mmCIF file of the C-alpha atoms, coordinates in Angstrom:
data_MODEL
# 
_entry.id   MODEL 
# 
loop_
_atom_site.group_PDB 
_atom_site.id 
_atom_site.type_symbol 
_atom_site.label_atom_id 
_atom_site.label_alt_id 
_atom_site.label_comp_id 
_atom_site.label_asym_id 
_atom_site.label_entity_id 
_atom_site.label_seq_id 
_atom_site.pdbx_PDB_ins_code 
_atom_site.Cartn_x 
_atom_site.Cartn_y 
_atom_site.Cartn_z 
_atom_site.occupancy 
_atom_site.B_iso_or_equiv 
_atom_site.pdbx_formal_charge 
_atom_site.auth_seq_id 
_atom_site.auth_comp_id 
_atom_site.auth_asym_id 
_atom_site.auth_atom_id 
_atom_site.pdbx_PDB_model_num 
ATOM 1  C CA . MET A 1 1  ? 4.193  25.393 22.824 1.00 0.00 ? 1  MET A CA 1 
ATOM 2  C CA . ILE A 1 2  ? 6.845  27.412 24.652 1.00 0.00 ? 2  ILE A CA 1 
ATOM 3  C CA . LYS A 1 3  ? 5.974  30.408 26.880 1.00 0.00 ? 3  LYS A CA 1 
ATOM 4  C CA . LYS A 1 4  ? 8.009  32.878 28.877 1.00 0.00 ? 4  LYS A CA 1 
ATOM 5  C CA . GLN A 1 5  ? 6.949  35.713 31.153 1.00 0.00 ? 5  GLN A CA 1 
ATOM 6  C CA . LEU A 1 6  ? 8.933  38.933 31.487 1.00 0.00 ? 6  LEU A CA 1 
ATOM 7  C CA . LYS A 1 7  ? 8.569  42.681 32.008 1.00 0.00 ? 7  LYS A CA 1 
ATOM 8  C CA . VAL A 1 8  ? 8.848  45.500 29.501 1.00 0.00 ? 8  VAL A CA 1 
ATOM 9  C CA . ILE A 1 9  ? 11.897 47.457 30.712 1.00 0.00 ? 9  ILE A CA 1 
ATOM 10 C CA . ASN A 1 10 ? 12.382 50.271 28.217 1.00 0.00 ? 10 ASN A CA 1 
ATOM 11 C CA . LYS A 1 11 ? 11.094 53.661 29.389 1.00 0.00 ? 11 LYS A CA 1 
ATOM 12 C CA . THR A 1 12 ? 8.771  54.228 26.434 1.00 0.00 ? 12 THR A CA 1 
ATOM 13 C CA . GLY A 1 13 ? 7.238  50.748 26.376 1.00 0.00 ? 13 GLY A CA 1 
ATOM 14 C CA . LEU A 1 14 ? 6.270  49.122 23.094 1.00 0.00 ? 14 LEU A CA 1 
ATOM 15 C CA . HIS A 1 15 ? 5.553  52.211 21.030 1.00 0.00 ? 15 HIS A CA 1 
ATOM 16 C CA . ALA A 1 16 ? 5.935  52.239 17.233 1.00 0.00 ? 16 ALA A CA 1 
ATOM 17 C CA . ARG A 1 17 ? 9.676  51.609 16.844 1.00 0.00 ? 17 ARG A CA 1 
ATOM 18 C CA . PRO A 1 18 ? 10.136 48.779 19.355 1.00 0.00 ? 18 PRO A CA 1 
ATOM 19 C CA . ALA A 1 19 ? 6.830  47.210 18.315 1.00 0.00 ? 19 ALA A CA 1 
ATOM 20 C CA . SER A 1 20 ? 8.055  47.244 14.715 1.00 0.00 ? 20 SER A CA 1 
ATOM 21 C CA . GLU A 1 21 ? 11.361 45.651 15.757 1.00 0.00 ? 21 GLU A CA 1 
ATOM 22 C CA . LEU A 1 22 ? 9.491  42.923 17.616 1.00 0.00 ? 22 LEU A CA 1 
ATOM 23 C CA . VAL A 1 23 ? 7.238  42.244 14.616 1.00 0.00 ? 23 VAL A CA 1 
ATOM 24 C CA . LEU A 1 24 ? 10.172 42.087 12.180 1.00 0.00 ? 24 LEU A CA 1 
ATOM 25 C CA . LYS A 1 25 ? 11.922 39.542 14.393 1.00 0.00 ? 25 LYS A CA 1 
ATOM 26 C CA . ALA A 1 26 ? 8.714  37.536 14.964 1.00 0.00 ? 26 ALA A CA 1 
ATOM 27 C CA . LYS A 1 27 ? 8.090  37.308 11.219 1.00 0.00 ? 27 LYS A CA 1 
ATOM 28 C CA . LYS A 1 28 ? 11.414 35.488 10.778 1.00 0.00 ? 28 LYS A CA 1 
ATOM 29 C CA . PHE A 1 29 ? 9.917  32.436 12.461 1.00 0.00 ? 29 PHE A CA 1 
ATOM 30 C CA . GLU A 1 30 ? 7.476  29.906 11.038 1.00 0.00 ? 30 GLU A CA 1 
ATOM 31 C CA . SER A 1 31 ? 5.870  29.347 14.437 1.00 0.00 ? 31 SER A CA 1 
ATOM 32 C CA . LYS A 1 32 ? 2.716  31.111 15.525 1.00 0.00 ? 32 LYS A CA 1 
ATOM 33 C CA . VAL A 1 33 ? 3.968  33.796 17.929 1.00 0.00 ? 33 VAL A CA 1 
ATOM 34 C CA . THR A 1 34 ? 1.814  35.687 20.423 1.00 0.00 ? 34 THR A CA 1 
ATOM 35 C CA . ILE A 1 35 ? 2.249  38.315 23.110 1.00 0.00 ? 35 ILE A CA 1 
ATOM 36 C CA . ARG A 1 36 ? -0.092 38.770 26.067 1.00 0.00 ? 36 ARG A CA 1 
ATOM 37 C CA . ASN A 1 37 ? -0.532 41.539 28.624 1.00 0.00 ? 37 ASN A CA 1 
ATOM 38 C CA . LEU A 1 38 ? -0.555 39.704 31.961 1.00 0.00 ? 38 LEU A CA 1 
ATOM 39 C CA . ASP A 1 39 ? -1.291 42.814 34.025 1.00 0.00 ? 39 ASP A CA 1 
ATOM 40 C CA . GLN A 1 40 ? -4.671 43.276 32.370 1.00 0.00 ? 40 GLN A CA 1 
ATOM 41 C CA . ASP A 1 41 ? -5.291 39.540 31.858 1.00 0.00 ? 41 ASP A CA 1 
ATOM 42 C CA . LYS A 1 42 ? -6.029 40.073 28.181 1.00 0.00 ? 42 LYS A CA 1 
ATOM 43 C CA . GLU A 1 43 ? -6.054 37.452 25.449 1.00 0.00 ? 43 GLU A CA 1 
ATOM 44 C CA . ALA A 1 44 ? -2.838 36.898 23.555 1.00 0.00 ? 44 ALA A CA 1 
ATOM 45 C CA . VAL A 1 45 ? -2.439 38.813 20.284 1.00 0.00 ? 45 VAL A CA 1 
ATOM 46 C CA . ASN A 1 46 ? -0.494 38.059 17.130 1.00 0.00 ? 46 ASN A CA 1 
ATOM 47 C CA . ALA A 1 47 ? 3.112  39.181 17.655 1.00 0.00 ? 47 ALA A CA 1 
ATOM 48 C CA . LYS A 1 48 ? 3.482  39.519 13.886 1.00 0.00 ? 48 LYS A CA 1 
ATOM 49 C CA . SER A 1 49 ? 1.057  42.470 13.801 1.00 0.00 ? 49 SER A CA 1 
ATOM 50 C CA . VAL A 1 50 ? 2.363  45.896 14.836 1.00 0.00 ? 50 VAL A CA 1 
ATOM 51 C CA . VAL A 1 51 ? -1.197 47.243 15.125 1.00 0.00 ? 51 VAL A CA 1 
ATOM 52 C CA . ARG A 1 52 ? -2.216 44.479 17.545 1.00 0.00 ? 52 ARG A CA 1 
ATOM 53 C CA . ILE A 1 53 ? 0.893  44.959 19.687 1.00 0.00 ? 53 ILE A CA 1 
ATOM 54 C CA . MET A 1 54 ? 0.504  48.737 19.882 1.00 0.00 ? 54 MET A CA 1 
ATOM 55 C CA . ALA A 1 55 ? -3.185 48.370 20.762 1.00 0.00 ? 55 ALA A CA 1 
ATOM 56 C CA . GLU A 1 56 ? -2.148 46.474 23.907 1.00 0.00 ? 56 GLU A CA 1 
ATOM 57 C CA . GLY A 1 57 ? -0.596 49.625 25.396 1.00 0.00 ? 57 GLY A CA 1 
ATOM 58 C CA . LEU A 1 58 ? 2.431  47.822 26.811 1.00 0.00 ? 58 LEU A CA 1 
ATOM 59 C CA . LYS A 1 59 ? 4.268  50.342 28.989 1.00 0.00 ? 59 LYS A CA 1 
ATOM 60 C CA . GLN A 1 60 ? 7.414  50.111 31.089 1.00 0.00 ? 60 GLN A CA 1 
ATOM 61 C CA . GLY A 1 61 ? 6.891  47.600 33.884 1.00 0.00 ? 61 GLY A CA 1 
ATOM 62 C CA . THR A 1 62 ? 4.034  45.744 32.178 1.00 0.00 ? 62 THR A CA 1 
ATOM 63 C CA . ARG A 1 63 ? 4.250  41.989 32.675 1.00 0.00 ? 63 ARG A CA 1 
ATOM 64 C CA . ILE A 1 64 ? 3.956  40.157 29.376 1.00 0.00 ? 64 ILE A CA 1 
ATOM 65 C CA . GLU A 1 65 ? 4.023  36.602 28.104 1.00 0.00 ? 65 GLU A CA 1 
ATOM 66 C CA . ILE A 1 66 ? 5.623  35.679 24.802 1.00 0.00 ? 66 ILE A CA 1 
ATOM 67 C CA . ALA A 1 67 ? 4.563  32.311 23.410 1.00 0.00 ? 67 ALA A CA 1 
ATOM 68 C CA . ALA A 1 68 ? 5.351  30.377 20.262 1.00 0.00 ? 68 ALA A CA 1 
ATOM 69 C CA . ASP A 1 69 ? 3.956  27.197 18.794 1.00 0.00 ? 69 ASP A CA 1 
ATOM 70 C CA . GLY A 1 70 ? 5.631  25.477 15.875 1.00 0.00 ? 70 GLY A CA 1 
ATOM 71 C CA . SER A 1 71 ? 8.818  24.018 14.483 1.00 0.00 ? 71 SER A CA 1 
ATOM 72 C CA . ASP A 1 72 ? 11.084 26.858 15.646 1.00 0.00 ? 72 ASP A CA 1 
ATOM 73 C CA . GLU A 1 73 ? 9.209  27.802 18.825 1.00 0.00 ? 73 GLU A CA 1 
ATOM 74 C CA . GLU A 1 74 ? 12.198 27.607 21.168 1.00 0.00 ? 74 GLU A CA 1 
ATOM 75 C CA . ASN A 1 75 ? 14.318 29.953 19.059 1.00 0.00 ? 75 ASN A CA 1 
ATOM 76 C CA . ALA A 1 76 ? 11.386 32.315 18.562 1.00 0.00 ? 76 ALA A CA 1 
ATOM 77 C CA . VAL A 1 77 ? 10.705 32.733 22.287 1.00 0.00 ? 77 VAL A CA 1 
ATOM 78 C CA . GLU A 1 78 ? 14.395 32.955 23.125 1.00 0.00 ? 78 GLU A CA 1 
ATOM 79 C CA . GLU A 1 79 ? 15.166 35.660 20.551 1.00 0.00 ? 79 GLU A CA 1 
ATOM 80 C CA . LEU A 1 80 ? 12.028 37.721 21.154 1.00 0.00 ? 80 LEU A CA 1 
ATOM 81 C CA . CYS A 1 81 ? 12.534 37.673 24.920 1.00 0.00 ? 81 CYS A CA 1 
ATOM 82 C CA . ALA A 1 82 ? 16.167 38.690 24.462 1.00 0.00 ? 82 ALA A CA 1 
ATOM 83 C CA . LEU A 1 83 ? 14.999 41.651 22.385 1.00 0.00 ? 83 LEU A CA 1 
ATOM 84 C CA . VAL A 1 84 ? 12.509 42.766 25.050 1.00 0.00 ? 84 VAL A CA 1 
ATOM 85 C CA . GLU A 1 85 ? 15.049 42.215 27.835 1.00 0.00 ? 85 GLU A CA 1 
ATOM 86 C CA . SER A 1 86 ? 17.579 44.367 25.941 1.00 0.00 ? 86 SER A CA 1 
ATOM 87 C CA . GLY A 1 87 ? 15.179 47.314 26.174 1.00 0.00 ? 87 GLY A CA 1 
ATOM 88 C CA . PHE A 1 88 ? 15.251 47.604 22.368 1.00 0.00 ? 88 PHE A CA 1 
ATOM 89 C CA . GLY A 1 89 ? 18.474 49.578 22.641 1.00 0.00 ? 89 GLY A CA 1 
ATOM 90 C CA . GLU A 1 90 ? 16.803 52.540 24.325 1.00 0.00 ? 90 GLU A CA 1 
# 
């Protein structure tokens, strides 16, 4: 399992469009991929579910952890973190 911690940087957080982008990218990987809100110490949720991600209420500045477990876990974490760190183009 690979994990990485980072902050949500885009002003609007993970609302519908960026959450959808994250899910579409996560679904490209065979690995189990999760995202966890570290600020509220919540359990990790499925990063392949837009409803679960949006329910986390991840706003700008929220510390998150992206984790993946499986055959392509390194690529999954790397690409998903790059997407979050890019601010989803906002």
